[in-house]
C-alpha positions, 0 to 999 in steps of 0.5 A: 538690424537698424530701421535703415537696414530693414527698409530695403528688406521690407521693400524687397519682400513687398515686391515679391508679394506683389509679384506673386499676387500678380501671377497668383491666378490660375484660370483652371482653378478659378473656373473649377469653382463653377460647374456650369463652366466645366465643359469650357474649362476642359476645352481650355485645358485640352487645347492648352489655352489655359496655360497661355492664359496663366502666363499673362498678367492682365487679361479678360476671359469670355466664358460660355456655359456647358450648353454653348460649349457643347456646340463647339466641343466636337470640332478639331483641336486646332479649330477649338484653339482658334475659337478659344483664343478669340475669347481671351482679351489681352486687357482688363475689362470689368462690367463698369469699364464696358458700360463706359466705352468711348463712343459705345464701341471698341476694338479688342485685341485677343490671344489669337492675334498674338499668335501671328497666324491671324489674317485680316481682323480675325484676331480682334473682337468688336464690342459695342453697346447696343439697344438699351445698354446691352453689351454685345461681342463679335469678331471684328472681321468684315461681315461678322455679327455681334451675336455674343451678348454679355450675361454677367461677370463671373469673377474678377481680380482687379487689373489682372483678370476678369471673367465674363459670361457671354451667350455663345461662342464667338467664331470669326468667319473662315476660322471654322475649317471643321465643316465637312467638305464635299467628297471629291468624286474621281474624274470620269474618263473623257468621252472618246471623240467620235471617229467616222470609220468607213464600213468594212466590206462585210458591213457595206450595203450590197449593190442589188444584183440584176436578178433581184430587181428584174421586175423593176429594172429590166426593160421590156421589148419596147423599152428605149435603149440604154442611153434613154432608159436611166434618165428618170429611173429612181435610185435605190442606193442610199444617199450616204452610201460609200463612194466605192459602192455603185451609183444609182445610174450604174444600178439602173443601167446594169440590167440592160448591160446583161441583155446586151451581152446576150445580144452580142452572143447571138450576133457572134453565133450568127456569123459562125453559122453562115461560115459553116454554110459556105464551107459546105457549099465549097466542099460540094462544088469541089466534089463536083469538079473532081467528079467531072474531071474523072468523067472526062478522063474516063471518056478519053 
């Protein structure tokens, strides 16, 4: 094989070696060398984010230690996947590159943004140099704090993968749906409208009988007539008594009505007695006439 024929072959081999080197990293194996990140490594595998990372050629992973990872380990898988996807930056950032940020701040695109389900800026991270050169990360969503501080670099394969440790998990506002919502109480039955039902005959207040209030209502011998008596008599019926109950004036005037009935009976009895007296007189006179006629006939 001549030198000219060997040149294309060597170029092809070098290309394969470069391609293999570019895809040689495996995040699971890489983090497996650091026991302090074992919980985070398990979560990457559990949510299949590790497989997504291994498909990339250029990437930066923000990892957290076991204590910080335990704080999010109990969340549902879909919430965990969202949080972990926001820890994967789709670019290569070394410690040196972060220390030389233009304007000391940058907006970083994450793996969650590439999923197509991120809303607003929940798929972006904000990184800024704060204080005395300290680097802090946080969600780029409005109102999110820069609360994940850079600790140090863990591992790096220049221009392919960089693994950086931060102090805590980065959770975008509105991403964590695992918080228990208040238990919905069944709606109570609506109160029935109050309907006024007139009292039945058995429940209606009874009008006082004349005999019950004789001492109060019955007039004495010198009391005025029915037309004059009830003017100032107190009413015993309640103000809200049903309309078919007797009125106060009727209650007052009812006892005199009973006396009027007695008087009417006396008046009716009086003509009857006078009529019987007349009958007796007529009978006596008739007998006298008959006796006189008989005497005259006998004298003849």
